[in-house]
C-alpha positions in Angstrom: -35.6 53.7 2.6 -34.9 55.1 -0.9 -37.9 55.7 -3.1 -38.0 57.2 -6.6 -39.1 60.9 -6.8 -42.4 60.0 -8.5 -43.6 57.9 -5.5 -45.1 59.9 -2.6 -46.4 57.7 0.2 -48.3 60.6 1.7 -50.7 59.8 -1.2 -50.6 56.0 -0.7 -54.1 55.6 -2.2 -52.6 56.2 -5.6 -50.4 53.1 -5.5 -50.8 49.3 -5.2 -48.5 47.6 -2.7 -47.5 44.0 -3.1 -45.5 42.1 -0.5 -43.8 38.9 -1.6 -42.9 36.3 1.0 -40.5 33.5 0.1 -39.1 30.9 2.6 -35.9 32.9 2.9 -36.9 36.4 1.9 -39.1 39.4 2.1 -39.6 41.8 -0.8 -42.2 44.4 -1.8 -43.1 46.6 -4.8 -45.2 49.6 -5.6 -47.0 50.0 -8.9 -50.0 51.7 -10.5 -52.4 50.3 -12.9 -53.0 53.8 -14.3 -49.4 55.1 -14.5 -46.8 52.8 -16.1 -44.0 55.1 -14.8 -44.8 54.0 -11.2 -42.8 51.0 -10.2 -40.3 50.3 -7.4 -39.2 46.9 -6.1 -37.1 46.3 -3.0 -35.8 43.2 -1.3 -35.0 43.0 2.4 -32.6 40.6 3.9 -33.8 38.5 6.9 -31.8 38.2 10.1 -30.5 34.7 11.0 -31.0 35.8 14.7 -34.8 36.2 14.4 -37.6 33.7 13.6 -39.4 34.2 10.3 -42.4 35.8 12.0 -40.2 38.1 14.1 -38.3 39.2 10.9 -41.6 40.1 9.3 -42.8 42.0 12.4 -39.5 43.9 12.5 -39.7 44.9 8.9 -43.4 46.0 9.1 -42.8 48.0 12.3 -39.5 49.6 11.1 -41.1 50.7 7.9 -44.3 52.3 9.1 -45.8 52.8 5.6 -47.0 49.2 5.1 -50.2 49.8 7.1 -51.1 52.8 4.9 -54.4 52.7 2.9 -53.1 51.8 -0.5 -55.3 51.4 -3.6 -54.7 47.7 -3.1 -52.5 45.6 -0.8 -51.6 42.1 -1.9 -49.5 39.5 -0.1 -47.9 36.9 -2.4 -46.7 33.7 -0.8 -44.0 31.6 -2.6 -44.5 28.0 -1.6 -44.4 24.5 -3.1 -47.5 23.6 -1.1 -50.5 24.3 -3.3 -53.4 22.6 -5.1 -55.2 23.9 -8.2 -58.9 23.1 -8.5 -61.2 24.0 -11.5 -63.6 26.6 -10.4 -66.8 24.6 -11.1 -65.5 21.9 -8.7 -64.3 24.2 -5.9 -66.0 24.2 -2.6 -64.4 26.5 0.0 -65.8 24.4 2.8 -63.7 21.4 1.6 -60.5 23.4 1.3 -58.8 21.7 4.2 -59.9 18.3 3.1 -58.4 18.8 -0.3 -55.1 20.1 1.0 -54.9 17.2 3.6 -55.5 14.8 0.8 -52.5 16.1 -1.2 -50.1 17.0 1.6 -49.3 15.1 4.8 -49.5 16.9 8.1 -49.7 20.4 6.6 -50.1 23.1 9.2 -51.2 26.7 9.0 -54.2 28.7 7.6 -55.7 27.4 4.3 -56.3 30.1 1.8 -57.4 30.3 -1.8 -57.5 32.7 -4.7 -58.7 32.7 -8.2 -56.5 32.6 -11.3 -56.5 32.3 -15.0 -59.5 34.5 -15.8 -61.3 33.1 -12.7 -61.3 29.6 -14.1 -59.1 28.1 -11.4 -58.9 28.2 -7.7 -55.4 28.0 -6.1 -55.4 26.5 -2.6 -52.3 27.1 -0.4 -51.4 27.2 3.3 -49.7 30.1 5.2 -48.2 30.1 8.6 -51.0 31.0 11.0 -49.0 33.6 13.0 -47.8 35.3 9.8 -51.3 35.4 8.3 -52.8 36.7 11.5 -50.2 39.4 11.9 -50.4 40.7 8.4 -54.2 40.7 8.4 -54.1 42.9 11.5 -51.4 45.3 10.4 -52.0 45.7 6.7 -55.0 47.6 5.1 -57.4 45.0 3.9 -54.8 42.7 2.3 -55.5 40.1 -0.4 -53.5 36.9 -0.1 -52.3 35.2 -3.2 -50.1 32.3 -4.2 -47.1 33.0 -6.5 -48.5 30.7 -9.1 -51.6 32.8 -9.7 -50.0 35.5 -11.9 -48.0 32.9 -13.7 -51.1 30.9 -14.6 -52.8 34.0 -15.9 -49.8 34.8 -18.1 -48.8 31.3 -19.4 -52.3 30.1 -20.4 -52.5 32.6 -23.3 -48.7 32.6 -24.2 -48.0 31.8 -27.9 -51.0 29.6 -28.4 -51.0 27.2 -31.3 -53.7 24.7 -32.2 -53.0 21.2 -30.7 -49.6 22.2 -29.4 -48.5 21.4 -25.9 -46.4 23.9 -24.0 -44.2 23.4 -20.9 -43.0 26.4 -18.8 -40.1 26.1 -16.3 -39.5 29.0 -13.9 -36.3 29.0 -11.7 -36.9 31.0 -8.6 -36.2 31.3 -4.8 -34.4 28.0 -4.7 -37.3 26.3 -6.4 -38.3 25.1 -9.9 -41.9 25.6 -10.9 -43.2 23.6 -14.0 -46.5 24.3 -15.7 -47.7 22.3 -18.8 -50.6 23.1 -21.2 -52.5 21.8 -24.1 -53.3 25.1 -25.9 -54.9 27.1 -23.0 -55.8 24.1 -20.9 -53.6 23.5 -17.8 -52.4 19.9 -17.7 -50.2 20.1 -14.6 -48.4 22.4 -12.2 -45.6 21.5 -9.8 -43.1 23.4 -7.6 -40.2 21.6 -6.0 -36.8 22.5 -4.4 -34.0 22.9 -6.9 -31.7 20.6 -4.9 -29.7 19.1 -7.8 -29.2 19.3 -11.5 -30.1 15.7 -11.8 -33.5 16.1 -10.0 -34.5 19.1 -12.1 -33.7 17.4 -15.4 -35.4 14.2 -14.2 -38.7 16.0 -13.2 -38.9 17.9 -16.5 -38.1 14.9 -18.6 -40.6 12.8 -16.6 -43.4 15.3 -17.2 -42.7 15.3 -20.9 -42.8 11.5 -21.0 -45.9 11.1 -18.9 -47.9 13.7 -20.7 -46.8 12.5 -24.2 -45.1 15.7 -25.2 -43.5 15.6 -28.6 -39.8 16.3 -28.3 -39.6 17.5 -31.9 -42.7 19.7 -32.1 -43.8 20.9 -28.6 -42.0 23.8 -26.9 -40.2 24.2 -23.6 -40.2 27.8 -22.3 -37.7 29.0 -19.7 -37.8 31.9 -17.3 -36.5 33.2 -14.0 -32.9 32.5 -12.8 -31.8 30.9 -16.1 -28.1 31.9 -15.8 -27.8 29.9 -12.6 -29.1 26.7 -14.3 -27.2 26.7 -17.6 -25.9 23.1 -17.2 -29.5 21.9 -16.7 -30.7 23.8 -19.8 -27.8 22.4 -21.8 -29.0 18.9 -21.0 -32.6 19.8 -21.8 -31.6 21.1 -25.2 -30.2 17.7 -26.0 -33.5 16.2 -25.3 -35.9 18.8 -26.6 -35.7 20.5 -30.0 -37.7 23.7 -29.2 -36.3 25.5 -26.1 -37.0 29.2 -25.8 -36.9 32.0 -23.2 -40.2 33.4 -22.2 -40.8 36.9 -23.5 -42.2 39.2 -20.8 -43.7 42.6 -21.7 -44.8 44.3 -18.6 -47.1 47.3 -18.7 -45.1 49.1 -16.1 -41.8 50.8 -17.0 -39.0 48.4 -15.9 -35.3 48.7 -16.6 -33.3 46.0 -18.3 -31.5 45.2 -15.1 -34.9 44.8 -13.2 -36.1 42.6 -16.0 -33.0 40.4 -15.4 -33.3 40.0 -11.7 -37.0 40.4 -10.8 -39.0 37.1 -10.1 -41.0 36.0 -13.0 -44.3 36.1 -11.1 -43.7 39.8 -10.3 -43.1 40.7 -13.9 -46.0 38.4 -15.1 -48.4 40.3 -12.7 -47.4 43.5 -14.4 -48.1 42.0 -17.8 -51.8 41.3 -17.0 -52.7 44.6 -15.1 
């Protein structure tokens, strides 16, 4: 595996390791909260001949450094199955009941993490075998949902009094939509990007149901924008103010990395 010269895994405690699991992919990155020059992202292809858990086992075992004692180890799960609960109303003992209420026959381990300055709890499920394996083979990992860093970033982005904001992130074959009134989260939804018509319909439906103003409120776009230009063209005919999200990470990232990295990865580096 290629690593930049400024990353020495013999001193793993200097770095933070983040592993990102999507339904069809495995990626990881190193960074440092103290040194902005430290950043390296790498994506690993999964084999069609192996199950998801066997792919993960092979990657972890083939690259022996994953179990090293990093400054912090985080596992990020990309999934449409999550529920957001305001912290004052969150009771960990009722996590399964909440998820069962929102999703039918959902299997796996129910996890949660805090987000948006600790005001919200994000509940999500992870395959039980994957969770058990990573818990055993990583050094004290923290499990987070991919929405967590996005919520932290979006809730303070370009705040204007009484203005509603809608963020659309294209990623991993999904579309994630987050809407706000100033810094108050109104809704969050992630769904498969199966068709142009579905994407346009869901976004337009959210604007209608939440009484967004098509002339005053703003739609912010991020992620794999170039792959959805026809959708964006349709949205611009419906909504006056359509802009790309401006991301300013505190780590040193090249222009090419800014173009291809998942938005949640860059957002996590904006709020170090």
